[in-house]
C-alpha positions as CSV (number, residue, x, y, z in Angstrom):
1,M,-5.0,11.4,-5.3
2,D,-2.2,13.2,-5.2
3,N,-2.3,16.1,-7.8
4,K,1.6,16.0,-8.4
5,P,2.6,13.8,-11.2
6,R,5.6,11.4,-9.8
7,K,8.9,12.0,-11.3
8,R,11.8,9.0,-12.1
9,G,14.9,9.7,-11.0
10,R,17.5,9.6,-8.0
11,K,15.9,11.5,-4.6
12,P,15.6,11.0,-1.1
13,K,13.8,7.8,0.0
14,K,12.1,7.3,2.7
15,T,13.2,3.9,4.3
16,Q,11.7,1.3,6.3
17,A,14.3,-0.5,8.8
18,P,14.7,-4.6,9.2
19,E,13.0,-5.0,12.8
20,T,14.3,-6.0,16.0
21,M,11.5,-4.7,19.1
22,D,10.0,-5.8,22.6
23,F,8.8,-9.0,21.4
24,Q,10.6,-11.0,18.5
25,F,8.2,-13.2,16.4
26,T,9.9,-16.0,14.4
27,T,8.4,-17.7,11.4
28,N,9.3,-20.7,9.3
29,T,7.6,-19.8,6.5
30,P,8.7,-20.7,3.1
31,Q,10.2,-18.4,0.1
32,D,8.1,-18.1,-2.7
33,D,10.9,-17.6,-6.5
34,N,9.4,-14.1,-7.6
35,V,8.6,-12.3,-3.7
36,S,11.8,-12.2,-1.3
37,L,10.7,-12.8,1.9
38,P,11.8,-10.1,4.9
39,S,13.9,-11.9,7.6
40,T,12.5,-13.7,10.3
41,A,12.6,-10.8,13.2
42,T,9.8,-8.6,13.4
43,T,8.5,-6.2,15.9
44,T,5.7,-5.0,17.8
45,T,4.5,-1.8,19.6
46,A,3.1,-1.5,22.5
47,V,0.3,-3.4,23.8
48,T,-3.3,-2.5,23.2
49,E,-6.7,-2.8,23.8
50,T,-8.7,-2.5,20.6
51,P,-11.2,0.4,21.2
52,S,-15.2,0.0,19.9
53,T,-16.0,1.8,16.8
54,S,-16.8,5.4,17.7
55,A,-13.8,5.4,19.7
56,S,-11.8,8.8,19.8
57,P,-7.7,8.3,19.6
58,T,-7.5,7.8,23.5
59,P,-9.2,4.4,23.6
60,S,-11.3,3.1,27.2
61,G,-9.3,1.1,29.3
62,R,-9.4,-2.7,29.9
63,G,-12.2,-4.5,31.0
64,R,-12.4,-8.2,31.2
65,G,-13.5,-10.1,28.3
66,R,-12.4,-7.7,25.2
67,P,-10.2,-9.0,22.8
68,R,-6.8,-8.4,23.9
69,K,-4.2,-7.4,20.9
70,I,-1.1,-6.1,20.1
71,G,0.1,-3.7,17.8
72,K,3.1,-5.0,15.6
73,H,5.0,-4.0,12.3
74,A,3.9,-5.1,9.1
75,E,6.1,-7.2,7.0
76,K,7.5,-5.7,3.8
77,S,5.8,-8.7,1.9
78,E,2.9,-10.7,2.6
79,P,2.9,-13.5,5.4
80,K,1.5,-17.1,4.7
81,S,1.1,-18.4,8.1
82,P,-1.4,-16.7,10.3
83,E,0.5,-17.8,13.0
84,R,4.3,-16.1,14.7
85,R,5.9,-16.7,18.1
86,L,6.1,-14.1,20.8
87,T,8.6,-14.5,23.5
88,R,8.1,-11.6,26.0
89,H,12.4,-11.0,27.5
90,G,13.6,-14.0,29.7
91,A,9.9,-16.0,28.8
92,E,9.3,-19.0,26.4
93,R,8.2,-18.3,23.2
94,L,4.3,-18.1,22.8
95,I,2.3,-18.7,19.1
96,C,0.2,-15.5,18.8
97,L,-2.3,-15.4,15.8
98,I,-2.4,-12.6,13.6
99,V,-5.6,-11.2,13.3
100,T,-5.2,-8.8,10.5
101,S,-2.3,-7.2,8.5
102,P,-3.4,-3.8,6.6
103,F,-0.8,-4.0,3.8
104,F,-2.0,-0.3,2.5
105,L,-0.5,0.8,5.9
106,D,3.0,0.7,7.0
107,A,4.0,-0.7,10.2
108,K,0.7,-1.7,11.8
109,A,-0.1,-5.3,12.1
110,L,-2.9,-6.6,14.9
111,L,-1.7,-9.9,17.1
112,T,-3.7,-12.0,19.9
113,I,-2.4,-14.4,22.0
114,N,-4.7,-16.6,23.3
115,D,-2.7,-17.0,26.8
116,D,-4.0,-15.8,30.2
117,E,-0.7,-16.1,31.5
118,F,1.1,-14.3,29.2
119,W,-1.4,-10.9,30.2
120,E,-0.5,-10.8,33.7
121,G,0.6,-8.1,34.6
122,V,0.7,-6.2,31.3
123,A,-0.6,-2.7,31.3
124,P,-2.4,-1.3,27.8
125,V,-0.6,1.9,26.2
126,E,-2.9,5.1,26.4
127,F,-3.6,6.9,22.9
128,G,-2.6,10.1,23.0
129,D,-4.0,12.9,21.1
130,L,-2.4,14.4,17.6
131,P,0.2,16.4,18.8
132,A,1.2,19.6,18.2
133,L,4.4,21.5,16.3
134,Q,7.1,21.6,18.9
135,D,5.3,19.0,21.2
136,A,8.3,16.7,22.9
137,V,8.1,13.2,21.8
138,T,10.1,10.0,22.6
139,V,10.9,7.1,20.4
140,V,11.1,3.8,22.5
141,G,12.8,1.2,20.4
142,Y,15.5,-1.7,19.8
143,P,17.6,-0.1,16.9
144,I,20.8,-1.0,15.8
145,G,24.2,-0.7,18.3
146,G,23.1,-2.9,21.6
147,D,20.5,-5.3,22.7
148,T,18.8,-3.2,25.3
149,I,16.1,-0.6,24.9
150,S,17.1,2.9,23.5
151,V,15.2,6.1,23.9
152,T,16.0,8.9,21.7
153,S,13.9,12.2,22.2
154,G,13.1,15.4,20.1
155,V,10.0,16.9,19.0
156,V,7.5,17.5,16.2
157,S,8.7,19.1,13.5
158,R,6.1,18.8,10.5
159,I,2.4,17.1,10.5
160,E,1.1,16.4,7.1
161,I,0.5,14.0,4.3
162,L,2.8,11.9,4.1
163,S,3.6,9.3,1.3
164,Y,3.9,5.8,3.4
165,A,7.0,4.0,1.9
166,H,5.4,0.5,1.2
167,G,2.1,1.3,1.5
168,S,1.5,3.3,-2.0
169,T,-1.1,5.3,-0.2
170,E,-1.0,8.6,1.8
171,L,-2.3,9.2,5.1
172,L,-1.5,11.7,7.3
173,G,1.5,11.6,9.3
174,L,4.4,13.7,11.7
175,Q,7.6,14.5,11.1
176,I,10.3,14.5,14.4
177,D,13.3,15.3,15.3
178,A,14.1,12.5,16.8
179,A,16.6,9.4,15.7
180,I,14.9,7.0,14.5
181,N,17.7,3.9,13.1
182,S,17.1,0.4,11.9
183,G,15.5,-1.4,14.4
184,N,13.0,1.2,15.3
185,S,10.4,1.0,13.0
186,G,7.2,-0.4,14.4
187,G,8.4,1.2,18.1
188,P,5.7,3.6,20.1
189,A,6.1,7.4,20.5
190,F,5.5,9.2,23.4
191,N,4.3,12.4,24.8
192,D,5.2,14.0,27.7
193,K,2.3,12.6,29.0
194,G,3.2,9.0,28.5
195,K,0.3,8.6,26.1
196,C,1.5,7.1,22.8
197,V,1.0,9.6,20.4
198,G,2.1,6.9,17.2
199,I,4.4,4.9,16.1
200,A,7.2,5.0,14.6
201,F,7.3,3.7,10.4
202,Q,10.8,5.3,8.3
203,S,12.8,7.9,8.0
204,L,14.6,9.9,5.5
205,K,18.1,8.7,4.8
206,H,20.0,10.9,2.1
207,E,23.5,12.7,2.4
208,D,22.0,16.5,2.2
209,V,19.8,15.4,6.0
210,E,20.0,14.5,9.8
211,N,17.7,13.2,12.2
212,I,14.0,13.2,9.9
213,G,12.0,10.6,11.0
214,Y,8.6,9.5,10.5
215,V,5.8,8.5,13.0
216,I,2.4,7.5,12.3
217,P,0.0,9.1,14.5
218,T,-2.7,7.6,16.3
219,P,-5.8,8.9,14.3
220,V,-4.6,6.7,11.6
221,I,-4.0,3.9,14.0
222,V,-7.5,4.0,15.8
223,H,-8.7,3.9,11.7
224,F,-7.3,1.0,11.4
225,I,-8.5,-0.8,14.6
226,C,-11.9,0.9,14.3
227,D,-12.4,-0.5,10.6
228,H,-11.3,-3.9,11.5
229,E,-13.7,-3.9,14.8
230,K,-16.7,-2.3,12.1
231,N,-16.3,-4.8,9.5
232,G,-14.4,-7.6,10.9
233,A,-11.5,-6.9,8.4
234,Y,-9.1,-4.2,7.3
235,T,-10.8,-2.8,4.0
236,G,-8.2,-0.2,4.1
237,F,-8.2,3.2,3.8
238,P,-10.6,4.8,1.2
239,V,-9.1,7.2,-1.9
240,L,-10.7,10.1,-3.9
241,G,-10.6,7.9,-7.5
242,F,-9.5,11.1,-9.6
243,E,-6.2,13.4,-10.0
244,W,-7.0,17.3,-9.8
245,Q,-4.6,20.0,-10.3
246,K,-4.4,23.2,-8.3
247,M,-5.9,26.6,-9.4
248,E,-3.8,29.2,-8.7
249,N,-3.6,30.4,-11.8
250,P,-6.1,33.3,-12.2
251,D,-6.2,32.9,-15.7
252,L,-7.1,29.4,-15.5
253,R,-9.9,30.3,-12.9
254,M,-11.3,32.6,-15.3
255,S,-11.5,30.3,-18.4
256,M,-13.3,28.1,-16.0
257,G,-15.9,30.4,-15.2
258,M,-14.7,30.7,-11.2
259,E,-16.3,33.8,-9.8
260,P,-13.3,36.1,-8.1
261,D,-13.8,34.7,-5.1
262,M,-14.3,30.8,-5.7
263,K,-12.0,29.0,-5.3
264,G,-11.1,24.9,-5.3
265,V,-9.1,22.4,-7.7
266,R,-9.6,21.1,-11.3
267,I,-10.3,17.2,-11.7
268,R,-7.6,16.3,-14.3
269,R,-9.4,13.0,-14.6
270,I,-10.9,10.2,-13.2
271,E,-10.2,6.7,-13.3
272,P,-12.7,4.6,-14.8
273,T,-13.4,1.9,-11.9
274,A,-14.1,4.3,-9.4
275,P,-17.6,5.1,-8.4
276,E,-17.1,8.9,-9.2
277,S,-16.7,8.3,-12.6
278,H,-20.1,8.0,-12.4
279,V,-21.2,11.7,-11.7
280,L,-17.7,13.6,-11.7
281,Q,-16.3,14.7,-15.4
282,P,-13.1,15.6,-16.3
283,S,-12.1,19.5,-15.5
284,D,-15.2,19.9,-12.9
285,V,-13.9,22.1,-10.3
286,I,-13.9,20.7,-7.0
287,L,-15.1,24.2,-4.3
288,S,-15.9,21.7,-1.5
289,F,-16.0,18.3,0.4
290,D,-19.0,17.3,2.6
291,G,-19.1,21.5,3.2
292,V,-15.7,22.6,4.0
293,K,-14.4,25.0,1.2
294,I,-11.3,23.9,-0.8
295,A,-8.5,26.5,-1.3
296,N,-6.9,26.6,-4.6
297,D,-3.9,24.8,-3.7
298,G,-6.0,22.1,-2.6
299,T,-5.3,22.7,1.2
300,I,-8.1,23.3,4.0
301,P,-8.1,24.9,7.3
302,F,-6.0,22.2,10.0
303,R,-5.6,23.2,13.5
304,H,-4.1,26.7,14.8
305,G,-4.2,28.7,11.4
306,E,-2.3,25.1,10.0
307,R,-3.3,23.9,6.7
308,I,-3.4,20.4,5.3
309,S,-4.4,18.9,1.8
310,F,-7.8,18.0,1.5
311,S,-7.3,14.4,1.0
312,Y,-6.9,14.6,4.6
313,L,-10.8,14.7,4.8
314,V,-11.0,11.6,2.7
315,S,-9.0,9.4,5.4
316,Q,-11.5,10.0,7.9
317,K,-14.0,7.9,6.6
318,Y,-14.1,4.2,6.0
319,T,-14.6,2.7,2.8
320,G,-18.2,2.4,1.7
321,D,-18.7,5.7,3.4
322,E,-20.6,8.7,1.6
323,A,-19.5,12.2,1.2
324,V,-20.8,15.6,-0.7
325,V,-18.7,17.1,-3.0
326,K,-20.1,20.7,-4.7
327,V,-18.6,20.9,-8.1
328,L,-18.5,23.8,-10.7
329,R,-19.4,22.8,-13.8
330,N,-19.9,24.7,-17.2
331,S,-19.7,28.2,-14.8
332,E,-23.1,25.7,-13.0
333,I,-22.8,24.9,-9.3
334,L,-23.8,21.5,-8.9
335,E,-23.9,19.1,-5.9
336,F,-23.2,15.2,-6.1
337,K,-23.1,12.4,-3.6
338,I,-20.3,10.1,-3.9
339,K,-19.6,6.8,-2.7
340,L,-16.2,6.7,-1.3
341,A,-13.7,3.3,-2.3
342,T,-10.2,1.6,-2.2
343,H,-8.0,2.3,-5.3
344,K,-8.1,0.3,-7.9
345,Q,-4.1,-0.1,-9.1
346,L,-3.5,-1.4,-12.7
347,I,-0.4,-2.9,-11.2
348,L,-0.4,-3.8,-7.3
349,A,1.3,-2.9,-4.5
350,H,0.6,-6.1,-2.6
351,I,-0.6,-9.3,-3.7
352,K,-2.0,-9.8,-0.3
353,G,-0.4,-13.3,1.3
354,K,-1.2,-15.1,-2.0
355,P,1.9,-17.1,-4.1
356,P,2.8,-15.1,-7.3
357,S,0.4,-16.0,-10.8
358,Y,1.8,-18.0,-13.7
359,Y,1.6,-19.4,-16.8
360,I,3.7,-21.4,-18.4
361,I,3.8,-23.1,-22.3
362,A,6.6,-24.1,-24.2
363,G,9.2,-22.6,-21.7
364,F,7.7,-19.1,-21.6
365,V,6.2,-17.8,-18.0
366,F,3.6,-15.3,-18.4
367,S,3.1,-13.1,-15.2
368,A,1.1,-10.2,-14.0
369,V,2.8,-7.2,-13.2
370,S,2.5,-6.2,-9.3
371,V,5.2,-4.2,-7.4
372,P,6.5,-7.5,-5.1
373,Y,7.1,-8.3,-8.9
374,L,8.9,-5.2,-9.7
375,C,11.1,-6.1,-6.4
376,S,11.9,-9.6,-7.1
377,E,13.1,-8.7,-10.7
378,Y,14.8,-5.4,-10.1
379,G,15.1,-4.8,-6.4
380,K,14.3,-2.4,-4.0
381,D,15.1,0.6,-6.2
382,Y,12.6,-0.9,-9.0
383,E,11.7,2.7,-9.0
384,F,14.5,3.8,-10.5
385,D,16.2,0.5,-12.3
386,A,12.4,-0.9,-14.1
387,P,12.1,-0.4,-17.5
388,V,10.5,3.0,-18.2
389,K,7.6,1.6,-20.1
390,L,6.8,-0.6,-16.7
391,L,7.4,2.1,-14.4
392,D,5.0,5.0,-16.8
393,K,2.6,2.5,-16.1
394,H,2.9,1.4,-12.2
395,L,2.6,6.0,-12.0
396,H,0.4,6.9,-14.7
397,A,-2.2,4.1,-16.2
398,M,-5.6,3.8,-14.9
399,A,-7.1,0.0,-15.1
400,Q,-9.7,0.4,-17.4
401,S,-11.9,-2.3,-15.9
402,I,-11.7,-4.0,-12.2
403,D,-10.3,-7.5,-13.6
404,E,-7.7,-5.8,-16.0
405,Q,-4.2,-6.7,-15.1
406,V,-0.3,-6.4,-17.5
407,V,0.8,-9.0,-18.4
408,V,4.1,-9.8,-19.7
409,V,6.7,-12.1,-20.2
410,S,8.7,-12.8,-17.7
411,Q,10.9,-15.8,-17.9
412,I,11.6,-17.9,-21.0
413,R,12.5,-21.4,-20.1
414,T,13.6,-22.8,-23.4
415,L,16.6,-22.8,-26.1
416,K,14.5,-23.6,-28.8
417,Y,14.1,-19.5,-30.0
418,S,16.5,-16.5,-29.8
419,V,14.4,-14.4,-27.7
420,K,16.2,-12.4,-25.2
421,N,14.5,-9.2,-26.3
422,L,11.4,-10.0,-25.5
423,Y,11.7,-10.7,-21.7
424,V,9.0,-7.9,-19.6
425,M,7.3,-7.3,-23.0
426,Q,3.5,-7.0,-22.3
427,V,1.5,-9.3,-23.5
428,L,-1.4,-7.5,-25.6
429,A,-3.4,-10.3,-27.6
430,F,-4.0,-13.8,-28.4
431,N,-5.1,-15.3,-31.9
432,G,-6.2,-12.1,-32.2
433,Q,-8.6,-11.9,-28.6
434,P,-7.2,-9.0,-26.5
435,V,-5.7,-10.1,-23.0
436,K,-7.4,-9.1,-19.9
437,N,-5.4,-10.6,-17.5
438,L,-3.2,-13.1,-17.0
439,K,-6.0,-16.0,-16.0
440,N,-7.6,-14.7,-19.1
441,L,-4.5,-15.4,-21.3
442,A,-4.8,-18.7,-19.9
443,D,-7.5,-20.4,-20.5
444,M,-7.8,-19.0,-23.7
445,V,-4.4,-20.8,-24.6
446,E,-5.9,-23.7,-22.9
447,S,-8.7,-24.1,-24.6
448,C,-7.5,-23.3,-28.0
449,D,-8.1,-25.7,-31.0
450,D,-6.2,-24.1,-33.8
451,E,-3.1,-25.5,-35.1
452,F,-0.5,-22.5,-33.9
453,L,-0.6,-20.0,-30.7
454,K,-0.2,-16.3,-31.8
455,F,0.9,-14.1,-28.7
456,D,0.8,-10.5,-30.2
457,L,3.3,-8.7,-28.1
458,E,4.2,-4.6,-27.6
459,Y,6.0,-2.6,-30.3
460,Q,5.0,-5.3,-33.0
461,Q,6.3,-8.3,-31.8
462,V,4.6,-11.6,-32.2
463,V,5.6,-15.1,-30.6
464,V,3.8,-18.2,-32.7
465,L,4.5,-21.6,-31.4
466,H,2.9,-25.1,-32.9
467,T,0.3,-25.9,-30.5
468,K,0.9,-29.9,-30.1
469,N,4.5,-29.2,-30.1
470,A,4.0,-26.4,-27.4
471,T,2.1,-28.9,-25.3
472,A,4.9,-31.5,-25.4
473,A,7.7,-28.8,-24.6
474,T,5.4,-28.1,-21.6
475,L,5.4,-31.1,-19.9
476,D,8.9,-31.3,-20.7
477,I,10.0,-27.8,-19.2
478,L,7.8,-29.0,-16.2
479,A,9.9,-32.5,-15.7
480,T,13.0,-30.8,-16.5
481,H,12.8,-28.0,-13.6
482,C,10.5,-30.0,-11.1
483,I,7.4,-27.5,-11.4
484,P,4.3,-29.5,-10.4
485,S,1.9,-27.4,-12.3
486,A,1.9,-25.2,-15.8
487,M,-0.3,-22.5,-14.3
488,S,-0.7,-21.0,-10.6
489,D,-3.8,-22.5,-8.0
490,D,-5.6,-19.2,-8.7
491,L,-6.1,-19.8,-12.9
492,R,-7.5,-23.0,-12.3
493,T,-10.5,-21.8,-10.3
């Protein structure tokens, strides 16, 4: 996990572009009340073959009977239908199926088309190796400004761990100076040998910068494809379940009992739900990961004298893999095996294709906070416009259990009470019992036999409803607003 605390405030943003690429997809997916859907046009990358689980970044050529799949830009909100319609220029629309869409990874999804005629004359694109600094790259796409294909060129200017815009994860990325505009997202980037070295996915938009674009490199793409081949589904990139601190301060190293030749990073705090919490402790000093020594700034040797964050080593593994970490604890060097897992977020970055969860009682609508919820309530700039208390939970709070959620009063559909100051307040307890998640709250309310329903909110706010009157009011509210049920389907199971 990144050692840098995230700060709130205006800053240059990496934005994802609307998409219009080689093949156009359309969908008739209905919109939900709380989650905005993207435009109906999305984009694909080059046609590729699925490599075997042991594949290197250069997959083998096509063979008879091998699965035929297309890489596509991931949508900004979760698709509800497994089907899309695809058109090759000048051809009829065909139905393609979404094999998998990794919501932690921008600009990538796997599609398949069960139509042999479509594949006639289509040659697979070969993946190239990770480029070096100053290597030439060519980005192909259909960006804004015209209808025909656009080709822009530039060089690789930086290779480092990047924060992926709508995936809420940090992975290896390429920075290039070739123009990436609205519509380029999802387009392939080729080297001078015609091999694909990555997929364009975001750019930096700010008045003080120009021609800074970002590309998902082939090692990340191949990891995603191999993960699907290995597990039958996309399981995600594993992350370390702790936050760490640089140890560039010599006094800090001395106070931790480190010898002059020792280097490493200090564990600040550990997620209670992470497997690492069973073996590691706060203030442990991580000296090495799988035998690779970690510098005091958290970097490891990369290529040709380059250095990169040691989280790169973690991203090369798969969910469920084990790794060996060497730590310094109380001046003693210890070695542990840790099991790697994906990050359990208190406020989820994605709801993975499910409709938003809700529970209604007497006009009070309760929801679990997620990034799609924040986007729906406060727009794409929610990181600047949402209440500080929610952003603090989003950026810094750690889940204490696997099923923990932040439950809030999201809407109030009643004129009986003056409750404007209760919007987006967290529900802490119901009738004296702590609220673990939205389902837990719904279950407690539905099974309550007490005369009153008492909701304890943050800042010592209290909402009290008469049980019988609240039940009757709920039926009226549902009828008035044509809502089929007082709770979402997932809360009834």
